[in-house]
C-alpha positions in Angstrom: -15.3 128.9 -27.6 -13.5 127.2 -30.4 -12.7 123.5 -29.9 -10.0 121.4 -31.6 -10.9 118.2 -33.5 -9.3 116.3 -30.6 -11.7 117.8 -28.2 -14.7 117.2 -30.4 -14.0 113.6 -31.3 -13.1 110.2 -29.7 -11.7 107.2 -31.6 -12.5 103.7 -30.4 -11.8 100.2 -31.7 -15.0 98.8 -33.2 -13.4 95.5 -34.3 -9.7 94.7 -33.6 -7.6 94.0 -36.7 -8.2 90.4 -37.6 -7.7 87.9 -40.4 -11.0 86.0 -40.1 -12.4 83.0 -41.9 -16.1 82.4 -42.0 -17.9 83.5 -38.8 -19.0 86.5 -36.7 -16.8 88.9 -34.7 -18.7 91.1 -32.1 -16.9 94.2 -31.1 -16.8 95.5 -27.6 -19.6 98.0 -26.7 -18.5 101.7 -26.4 -20.5 104.3 -24.5 -21.7 107.1 -26.7 -22.8 109.1 -23.7 -19.3 110.1 -22.6 -18.9 113.7 -23.6 -22.4 113.7 -25.0 -21.2 112.4 -28.4 -24.0 112.1 -30.9 -22.5 111.3 -34.3 -20.4 108.4 -35.4 -18.3 107.6 -38.4 -17.4 103.9 -38.6 -14.3 103.3 -40.7 -13.8 99.9 -42.2 -10.3 99.0 -43.4 -10.0 95.9 -45.5 -6.7 94.2 -46.4 -6.4 90.9 -48.4 -9.6 89.0 -49.2 -9.4 85.3 -50.0 -11.2 84.0 -53.1 -15.0 84.1 -53.0 -15.2 85.8 -49.6 -17.9 88.3 -48.4 -17.8 90.7 -45.4 -20.8 92.3 -43.8 -20.3 95.0 -41.1 -23.1 96.7 -39.1 -23.5 98.7 -35.9 -25.6 97.6 -33.0 -26.8 99.3 -29.8 -27.7 98.2 -26.2 -28.4 99.5 -22.8 -25.8 97.1 -21.3 -22.2 96.9 -22.4 -22.1 93.0 -22.5 -25.5 91.9 -23.8 -28.9 92.8 -25.4 -27.5 94.2 -28.7 -29.9 95.0 -31.6 -29.2 96.4 -35.1 -29.3 100.2 -35.6 -31.5 100.9 -38.6 -29.5 102.1 -41.6 -26.2 101.5 -39.9 -24.6 98.9 -42.1 -21.9 99.0 -44.8 -22.8 97.7 -48.2 -21.6 94.0 -48.5 -17.9 93.8 -49.4 -16.8 91.1 -51.8 -13.5 89.7 -53.1 -14.0 91.0 -56.6 -14.3 94.6 -55.7 -13.1 95.4 -52.2 -9.7 94.1 -51.1 -7.3 96.8 -49.8 -10.0 99.5 -49.4 -11.2 101.9 -46.8 -14.9 102.7 -46.4 -16.8 105.0 -44.0 -20.3 105.0 -42.7 -21.9 108.1 -41.1 -24.7 107.7 -38.5 -26.5 110.4 -36.6 -27.1 108.8 -33.2 -29.7 111.3 -32.1 -31.9 110.1 -34.9 -31.1 106.4 -35.2 -29.8 105.2 -31.8 -31.5 105.4 -28.5 -29.2 103.3 -26.2 -25.9 104.0 -24.6 -23.5 101.3 -26.0 -22.6 101.0 -29.6 -20.6 98.1 -31.2 -19.5 96.9 -34.6 -20.4 93.4 -35.8 -18.6 91.7 -38.7 -19.7 88.6 -40.5 -17.4 86.8 -43.0 -18.5 84.1 -45.3 -16.6 81.8 -47.6 -13.8 79.2 -47.4 -10.9 81.5 -47.1 -10.1 84.6 -44.9 -10.5 88.4 -44.9 -8.2 90.9 -43.1 -10.1 93.8 -41.7 -10.6 96.2 -38.8 -13.3 98.7 -37.8 -12.7 102.1 -36.0 -15.5 104.1 -34.4 -15.0 107.8 -34.4 -17.5 109.6 -32.2 -18.1 113.3 -32.5 -20.4 116.1 -31.6 -23.1 117.3 -34.1 -24.2 120.3 -32.2 -22.6 123.8 -32.2 -21.3 124.5 -28.8 -22.1 127.8 -27.0 -19.5 130.5 -27.2 
């Protein structure tokens, strides 16, 4: 049975659009077990970046939606910096069957510097397996 892209994927907010100065933004945990989704593409959209700013974004996992999060190995974007990365879109692919073992996934963004960075993160969950006919 052939499935549409809409049936094979689910899009969630990883970090709401924000214009953040120095600090950490923890996204809300999203269950990866709904619909047996086992791949994720994290999409990082960056707008304006103030002078001398950095942005680090990674994915974390937990058994509980509200606490106990730990980093997922290999699930971090390269650091974004004012000189190279304003007004860009980046993606990060993670096979959750290989790297994540827990139900809830969230994005964490850390900004550093004296100004601000405008950004958001979207989490696109999908199915890696071929489905039976």
